[in-house]
N, C-alpha and C positions, 0 to 999 in steps of 0.2 A: 680524781681531779682531771687526769688526762682524758678519760672517757667523756667527762662533761665538756671539756674544751673541744674535743673532736665532734661531739654532737652539736654543740653551738656553732662550730665552724661549718658543718654541713647545712644547718638551718639557715645560716646567714649567707651561704653561697661562696664562702671564702675558699672552700675546697670542694672537689668532686666526690661523689659517692664512689666506692670501689667498683661497683658494677658498671657505672657510666665510664669510669676511667679505663677499665679493661676493654670495654666495648669500643671505645675510641682507639685504643692501641691496636685492637684486632682489625678495625676498619682501615686504619692507616697502613698496617702490614699488608692487607689484601690489595689496597690501592697501589702500594709500592711494587708488589710482585705480580700484579694482574697480567702484565704483558709477557712475563718470563715463563711461558709455557706454550706447548704445542696444542694444548687442549682447548684453547680459546676459539670459540666459534660465534658467528652471528646468526641468530635465529629470529623468527617472527613470533611474537607473543600476542595472544588474543587480548584485545582491549576490554576494559570494564567501564561501565557508565558511572555517573556520579553517585549512584546508589550501590555500586559494587556488583551489579548484574552483568552477565556476559552480553557482549554485543555480537551481532551476526556479521560475518564477513568483514570484520574490522581488526587488523593486526598492526603491530608496530615492531620495529627492529630493536633487538636488545642483545648485548654481548653476554655470553655464558662460558663457563668451563664445562666441557662435555666429557662424560665417562660412561662406558658401557658397564652394566651391572650384572649381566648374566654371562657366565663363563663358558668355556668350551666343553666342560664336563657335563653340562646339562643334556639330558636325553630327549626331553619333550618340549624344550623352549628354544626358540631362535634368539641367539644373543643380540642380533641386530635389532630385535623388536623392543628392547628395554634399554633406556638411556637415563643416566642421572645428569641433571643440569644444576650447576652451582652458580649463584648470582653474586655480582660484585657488591651490591648493597646488602649488608647484613639485616637491614630492616625491610627487604623486599617482600611485598605481600604475595603469599602463595595460597592456592586453593585447589582442591581436587576437582577434576572435571574440566579444567582450563585447557584449551587447545594451543598447541605450538605448531609451527611449520618449519621444516628444514629437511634437506635431502629428498626433496620432491615428495614428501609425505606429510600427512597430518599426524600429530601425536597428542595423546590425551593424558593429563596428569592423574595418576592413580595413587600417588603417595607423596605427601609433603612433610618435610622434617622440620619441626619447630624447636627441638630440644637437643639434638645431637651436635653440640658445639654451637658456636656463634655463626658460622657460615650457613647461609640459607640455601637449601637444596630441595629439589623435587625429583621424583622418578616419573618418567613419562613412558607411555606404551604406544607403539606404532599402530595407527588405525589401518586395518587391512581390508575394510569394505565400507559400504555406505548403506544406511537405512533410508528407504524412500517411501513416501506415502502421499496420497492426494489430500490436500488440506480442505476439509469441508467448508471452511469459512470463505474461500475464494477460488477453489478449484485448481490452484497451482500445485506443482509437485514440490513437496518439502523434502530436502535431502540433507543428511548430516553424516559426517564420518563416524565410524564405530570400530571397535576392536572385538573380533569374534574369537572366543577361546579355541584352542587347538583341537580339543576333543569334540567330535560330533557323535555323541553316544546314542544308544537305543536302550534306555532303561526299562522299557516295557513294549508290548506289542498291541497293536490294534487288531481286535478279533471280531469278525462278524461271522455270519453263517457259513460263508463259502471261502473267504479269503483272509489270510493273516498277513498284515503289512507292518513293516518296522515303524516305530514311533520315534524318529530321530529327534534328539534334543540338542539345542545350541544355546550357550550362554553368551550374551552380547553386552559389552560395556559401552555406554554412550553418555554424553554430557546431559546433565539435568538442567534444563533451562525452561523458560516460559513456553516455548514451542513444543519441546519433547514431553513435558509434563502435561500439556494440553492435548497432544495428538496421540501419544503412545498409550492407548487404553487397552484393557483386557479384550481379547478376541480380534484386535486389529491384525492384519496380515501383511507379510513382507516377502519379497523375492530375494533369495540369497543363492548365488551360484546356479541360477536357473530353476530353483525349487521353491515352492511356496511354504512359508512357515507362519504359524499363528502364535500370538502372544498370549500365553496362559497364566503367567505370573511374573512379577518383577519386584525387585527390592528398591523401594523409594523412601525408606524410613531412616537412612543414615545421614542425619543432620550434622553439619560441620560444627555448629554450636547450638546450645539449647535455646538461643534467642532467634535462630534462623527459622524461616517458615518452610523452606523446601530443601531437598537434597541437591547437590551439584553433580552427583555421579549416580547413574542408574545402572542396575544389573538386570537385564531382561532375560526371561526364560522363554525361548521359542521352541515350538514343536512342529514337526513336519505335518503339513496339511494337504488336503486334496487340491488338485489343480482346478481352477475355475475357467470358464470359457473367456471371461473378460480379463484374465490375468495378462499383463503386458510383460512377457519374458524378455523381449528385446531391450526395453528400457528399465527392467527390474522394478516394475510398479505393480503391486498386487491389487486385485479388485476388492475394494472396501465400500462399494456403493457408487452410484453415479452422481457426479457433481459437475454438471455441464452449465457453466456460467456464460451468459451473453450480455453484451452492452449495446444498447440501441439509442443513438442520438435522436432527439425529437426535432429534427430539422433536416432539410436537404442542403446540398451545396448552394452557395449564394454568391451574388455579385454585389458588392457594396462600395460606397464611396469612402474616400479618406475622411476620417472623423466619425464614422458610424460606430455606434456602441450598442450593446444588447447583452442578453444573458441566455446561454444555452443550457439545456437540461437533457438528461439521459435516463433511461430506464435500465434496470438490471434484472435479468431473468435467470432463475435457477431451474433447470429442467423445464423451461418454457413457462414458469410461474414467476410473476414479478415479486421481487424481494427488496427489502430495504438495506442497501449496501452503499458505501461511499464510493463515489466516482471521482477520479482525478483527471485534470485537463492539461493538455500541453499543445503548444503551437510548434510547427516545424520551422517557422521563421518568425522570431519575436520582433524583427524589424518591419514586418508587414502586418501581423496581427498579434496583439498581446492578449493573453487570457490567464485568469487566475484559477485556483483550484475550486472555486465556486461556479465557474462557467461564465463569468463576466468578461466580455471581450471588447477590444477597441481596435479599429482599423487605422493604422498609421502609415501604411505603405503608399507607394506611388501607383499611378494608373498602369495596369497591365501586370503588376506583381500579384503573386498568390501565395497562400500558405495552407497547409493541411492542419486541421484541428482534430486532435485525437482525444477520445474519452476512453479511459481504461479503468478496470476494477482495481481498487487499492489492494496491493499484494499480488496481483496477477495481471501483468501487462499483455498477456496473450488474449485475455478477454477484453476486446476493444472495438470501437467503431470510429469512423473517420468521415469528415466532410471537408470540402474545399471552400475557401473564400477568395474570390478574385476582386481586386481593386478596380473599380470602374471610373470613367471620366465623371467628375463631379457635375459637369454641366448637363449630363444626360441622366442624372439620377433623381430628378425632381418627380415625386410621386404625382400621379394624375388621379383625381377623385372623379368618379362618375356615379350617376344614379341609375338604379335598375327597378322599374323601367325609367328611361330618360323622359323628362318632360320640362317644358319651359312656359306652360300656361295651365291654368286651372279655372274651371267654370264656377260660377257662383253656386254655393251649396254642395259642390262636388267634393268627394273624399278620395284621395289617392294613397294607396299603400305602396311603399317603396323600400328599397334597401340601399345601403351605401357600400360601394366597392372601391378598391384602389388598384391602379395599374402601376407597378414598380419594377423597373429593369426587365420588362418583357413578361412579367408574371402578374396574375391577378390575385389580390388578397382581400379577405374580409378583415378590416382593421380591428385591432384589439380593443380600441376605445373610439367612440364616435360622439361628438357633441354638435348639436344643430341649434342655431339661433336665428331670430329675425332681426338681430342687431349685431353689428360687426365688432362691438366693444364689450358686450356683456351678454349673458344668456337671457334671451327673451323668447318665450315659446308661444306668445299670442299677442295680437293687436286687433284693431278693428276690422282687418281684412282676412287675416290668416290665423290658424291654430295648428301647432305642431305637437305631436306626442309620440313617445316610444311605445311600441307594442311588443308582444311576445315573439313576433316573427321579424320585426324590423321597425319601420317608422311609418307615420301616417300624417298627412297634411290635409286640412279642410279649409275651403274658402267660405268665409262668412259674408263677405261683401265684395262686389267688384270694385276695381280701382281704375281711375283714368291714367294714373302714372304707373310706371314699372316698379315692382316690388323685388326685394332681395332676400335670399336665404343663405346664411353662412354655414358651411360644413367644415368642422375641425376634426381631423383624424390623427391618431397616433397608433403605432404598431410596435410590438415587442421584438418579433423575430420574422424578418429582419427589422432592424430598428429604423423608423422614420416618422416624421411628423409633417403635416401639410394642412393648410387652410385654404378653402376655395369659396368664392362668392358666386352664387347662381341667381340669374335674373328670372323672375316669374311674372307673367301677366295674369292678373285676376280679371276674367272677362265675364260677360253675361251668360246666362244659361243657354241662350240661343246663339252665342258667339261662335 
């Protein structure tokens, strides 16, 4: 009867389950005693995104109890390199591979304790070096803290016909994230302590749960390699192929009036070959020229002001190009349309081939779009006197019949880069063949 009453009380919420009760007691005890210790420290903990994945270079401050876990009696381990962190919240999420920052070092979680009491703890190891590699996707240098094991052994020798060289072996611990899992492939090379090493094997199969897709902690097996001519020992970046990215804006520096709009484009070259990569845009002064990440710009500054427009490869700001935009006097920025060759009369039955050009801010442009009409309000390409048509090389006008009165031709142009529109009326005399 008592057991039935207890189970009914649990189901109805009248009383707590013993597990929940004791957990609340433990949390209350920790909260009460949290400040009563010299072990309390503030560290920076790597943030996780909404899906639980590691974020790059994003840390938040958190209070912990800190305790060193390697004693003085150890012969091959530095006690300062191993620290236990205890968290105030007994429900604090822990995961292997997570980075912490304190004491001017990066630390990586190698052990998380889920079952040794209610207090949530992890063991972190001090990162004693960096792994650096050129990212083939954008040419930037990817760098990540790592922990290198103390032993640099020589399990075997490399033997050729004349020389025997040591085959040094190093085990490296590093976070398993989308970048390391993508970049750290077999046979990639790294510089450690001024010496080149090649990745021959790694342990990437230790899943945190059976539902997870990737490991969060990698163990890399690196072996001493031969030095390459292109190895950058000064910056500790090994030669893994050439990935020289360049960005080229498809425009020159411009002088534009306030209110001008348009769209810029840029090409990305990899080893002088054009590739399809995303380019980001930024203005040095958003109060003068605004621009979005698709290259759409708007000039909003005052006369005489200027801004630099930068296009850079996503993920590598070193691969960039730049143009300047100067704000001009609006009264001096009216485009001038002219015909090439210029003419103001045409003889009966005569045919004239011509092109349309525009002078804008001291520069000549072939407009992006040209419309020509014999009527100022709508597109009319022929009447009893004149016929106009577009050709493969430009435009053509033909006189069908002379006219006693002056005739008119309207030329409407628009341009994308720089952005401008203009419409001009040209007077034409249709004269006799002998005129």
